[in-house]
N, C-alpha and C positions, 0 to 999 in steps of 0.2 A: 853699271853703277853698283857700288858696294851696298850690300843689303842693309847695313846700319844707316846709311844716308837715306835710303828709301823709307825705312821705318821712321826716321826723324821727320821726313816730309809728311808721312801719314799722321803722325802724332800732332804735328803743327796744324795740319788741315783740320783734323777732328776737333782740336782745342779751339780753333778760330770759329768754325761754323757752329759749334755748340752754343756760342753766345747768342745766336739768333733764337734759340729754342729754350734757353734757361727759364724765361719768364712764364712760360705757359702754365706750369703747376703753381706759380707764385702769385697769380693775378689777384686772387681774393685777399691774400695777406697784404700785398702792396696797396690795394685799394683801401683796406681798413687803416693801414699805417698812415697813409697820406690823405685820408678823407676824400677819396675820389668816387665819383658816381660810377655806376656800372658801365655806362656808355664810354666814359673816359678811360676806365680800366681796359675795356676792350681795345681801345686805340693804341695801347702799349704794343700789342702784337702787330697790329696793322702798320704802325710807324716803323717798327723794326724791319718788317718785310719790304716796306716802301724804300727805306734806306738801302737795303740789300739790293733791290732791283736797280736803283739809281747807281749804286757802286759798280754793278756789273757792266753797265754801259759807259759810265764816265771815268772809272778808275782802272778797271782790269786792262783795257787796251793799252794803258801806259807801259805795260810790261814789254811791248814790242819796240819801244823807242828809248827806254832808259835802262840803266843797270838794274836788273831784277833783284839782286841782293839788297841794294840800297832801298829800292821801292818796298820790298817785303819788310825790312827792318823798320823803315819809317812808318808804314801802316800799322805794324804791330805796336810800336811805341805810342802812336796816336790812339790806338785801340785801348791801350792801358789807361790813357787819360779819360776816354769815354766811359770805360768800366768804372773808374774811380768816381766819376760824376754820378753815375747811376747809384753806386753804393752809398754815396754821401747825400743823395737828393733828399731835401726836406719839403719840396713842393712838387706838385704834379707837373708843372711846366718844366722844371729842371729834369725830372725823371724822363719825361717824354723826349726832351731834347737829347738826353744821354742815350736813350734807347735808339733813336733815329741815327745818331752818330755811330753807335755800336753796329747797327745793321750795315751802314755805309762802309765801315772799315773792315767788317768781317769778310768782305769779298777778297781779302788777301788770300783766302783759301784757293780761289781760282787762279791767282797769280802763282801760287805754289804748285798747283797742278801743271800749269803751262811750263814752269821752270823745270819741274821734274821730267816732263816729256822732252824738253829740249836737251837735257843732260844725258838722256838715255840713248843708246844706239838704236837705230831703226829695228833691228832684230829682237830687241828686248823691250821695246817701247810699250807694247801691250801689257806685259807683265808688270812693268813699273807703274803705268797708269792704273792698272787694276789694284795694286797694293795701296797706292796713294789714295785712290778713290774709296777704298775700303775704310780708310781712316775718316773720310768725310761722312760716309753713311753711318759708321759706328758713333761718330760724334753726334750726329743728329738723333740717333736712336737712344743713346745713353744720357743725353743732356737733361731730359725731363726726369729721369731716375736720379741722377746725381744732384740736381738742384732741389728736388723734393726732399731727399735725405738730408742734405746739408741745411736746408731751411728748418727742418724739424729739430736739428741739433743746435744750430747757432743763429737762426733768423735768416730772412731772405737776403739781407745785405751781405752776409758772409759769402754767398754764392759769387757775387760780383767782385768782392775783395780777393777771394781765392783765385778767380779767373784772371784778374788783373796781375796778380803775383806770378801765375803760371805763364801768362803772355809775356811779361817782362823777361822771365827766364828764357823763354823760347827765342825772344828777340836777340838776347845775348848769344845764345848757342848758335843760332842760325847765322849771325854776323861773323862768328869765328869759323864756322864750318863751311858755309856755302862759298863757291868760287866767286871772285869779284866781278867777273865778266861772263857774258853769255858764251857757252861752249859750242853752240850750233854754228855751222859755217854760213848759213844763209841769214846774216844779220840784215835788218831792215834799213832803208835809207835814213841816215841821221837827220836829214833835212825835213822829214815829215812833221808838219805842224799839228798842234792838238786838234784843231777843227778838221783838218784833213784826216787825221787818225780816226775820229768819230765817224766821219762820212764814209771812210773806207770800210768800216764794219758793216754798214748797210750795203755798200757795194758788193762786199763778199757774198752776202746772201743773194743778191741779184745774179751774181755770176756762177755760183757753185750750187748745182742741183743737189749734190750729195749733202751739202750742209743744210739745205732746206729740208730734205727728207729726214735727216738725222735729228734736226731740231723738232720736227713734228713727232718723231718717235719719243724724244725727250719729254715733250709736252704731255703726251698721252700716258706714258709710264708713270710720270710723277703726279699726274692727275689721279691715277689709280692708287699710287702710294699714299697720297694725301687723303684720298677718300677713306682709306682704312685708318690711318694713324690720327686723323683729326676727329674721328667719331667713335673709335672702338671703346673709349672710356665710358661712353653712354650706356651701352647694354651691360657692361661689366659692373657698373655702379648700381644697377637695378636688380630686381629679382631674376633668377634665383641666387645670384652671386653676392651682391652687396660688397664688392671688394673695396678696400681702402685705396687712397691715392697712391700710396707707396707700392702696394701690390700691383696696381694697374701700371705704374711706371716701370716695374720690374719686367713687364712684358717686352720692353726694349731689349732685354738680355736675350730673349728668344730670337728676336730679329737679327741680332748680331751673328748668330750661327749661320743664317742665310747669307748675310753680307760677306762673311769670311769665306764661305764656300764658293761664292761667285768670283773669287780672285782667279779661278781657273779660266774664266772668260778671257782674261788678258793673254794667257798663254795660247789659247785657241786663236786669238786674233793674230798673234805672232806667226802662227802656222797657216795663215791665209784663210781661216774658216769663219770670217766675220759674219757673212750672210747667214750661214747655217746656225751659228751661235745665236744670232738675233731671232731667227724663226723659232728655235727651240725655246728660248727664253720667253718670247711673247706667248707661246702656247702654254708654258708653265704659268705665266702670269694670269692668263684667262682661266686656267684650271684651278688656280689657288682660291678663286671665289666660291668654288663648290664646298670645300670644307669650311670656309669662313661663314657660309650661310647657316651652318649648324652651331654657331657660337653659343647661342642661348641654351643649347642642350648638352654641349660637350666642350670643355676647355681643351681637350686633346685635339679636337677638330680645329679649334682656333690656333693652337700652337703649330699644327701642320700647315695651315693656310698662311700664317705669318712667315714661316721659314720659306715656303715656296715663293711667296710674293716678294720678299726681300732679296732672295736669290735671283729671281727673274729681273727685277728692277736694276739691281746692281750689275748683272751681266750685260744688259742692254746699254746701261749708262757707260760702262767701261768701253764697250765696243764703239759707241758713239764718239766718245772723246778721242779714242785712238785713231779712228778713221778721219775725223775732221782735222785733227792736228796734222796728219800726214798730207793733207791737201796743200797747205802752205805753212811750213815750219817757221818761216819768217814772220807770219801773222798769227802765231799760235795763241797769244793772249786775246786778240780780237776774236778769233774763231771760238775759243772756249767761252769768253765773256758773252758773246752774242748768243751762243747755244744755251748758256745758262739763263738768259732772259726768258727763253721758252720754258725752261725748268720752273722758273718762278711763276710764270703764267699758269702752268699746269698745276703746280702746288696750290696756288690761290684758288683756282677753279674747283679743284677737288675738295678743298676744305669748306668753301662756302656752300657748294652744292650738297655735300654729304651731311653737314650739320643741319641745313635747311630741310633736306629730304627726310632725315630721321625724325624731325619734329612732327611731320605731317603723315609719314607713311611707315616709319619703323625701320628696323635693321634689315629686313629682307629687301626693301627698296634700295638701301645703301649698297648692299651687295650687288644688286642688279646694275646700279650705276657704275660700280667699280668694274664689273664684268664687261659693261658696255665700253668703257674706256679701253680696257684690255683687248677686247675683240676688234675695236677700231684699229688699234696698233697692229694686230695680227693681219687684218685685212689690208692695211697699208703696205705691210711687208710682202704679202702675197701678190699684190698687184703692181709692185715696182720691179724693175729689172734687176739683174744681178749686180749692178753697180751700187745698189742701195744697201 
């Protein structure tokens, strides 16, 4: 694949998935603007992630039976509408409906990943998936930083107006650039109905041991990832740092360094080193919690831990997607969509557990939780055979 096309996929993935995370630094402002109770404000994030989880199961598999270019463009255009609804919302009900729809349609990210994998030759698939997935991770990491800065400059609604404009532009560009038909030779049967399509996603998990194992890896690494990123603002906003929201959001820039470095994992997968890459990355993930435990006494320790953690998570995630796509290229969207359901479960588990644990036991307990998720992943890798 031309490098420019791969980068376009990466940008589109990052821009789409960022919509799921824009709201996190804006909740207080949204609540004040729309006179929402604290409990109702909290449901903004919850509904967005619920929408995303539903989209993974109900929308992403469509990429295996319809023209992916049309599906991607249609989802992006509908996403523009959802973002416009959020930006224009004058009531809590309209805001929540718009956020749920935004989460549902942001799963176009996974359709893009599957499409990129299908366009790549098998010998370069790991590299392509690595670069495209870097766009996803960078979008997640920078979403909070970008939305916080834009909200300070022009209000929270400007974040969603800007994203709607960018999404519309990407829809136009992708419509003109992407090939109109699937390029992979193993096209799925055109007669597969929607109900059969959804059932086949579950059947794939029952039949493919490697998919089950890689889904468990995904759950554990994103539980660790979410353990850090959902709670790290808490110690940084307290003594001895008292950092501002903008300063805390800028921490995502440090994480980008790790995400970019992990693109080498895709090349290692292309060389047949998937198992070794996974083991080394999981060991680094477990080790990252040692410097992270010293966050209260050293920002440098925090920076080192963030880079190690994001590098490790990205490396395992790229390896997972490369391996599971190769199982059944004709079912690539179902495989990746089903795998990402486990990612969502892991992310939600880490976020809820970390924030609850911090309230009762502090930062040390949060680091112990993250290390436990990481060590479980390493143990799973050690006790599975070479096909894992």
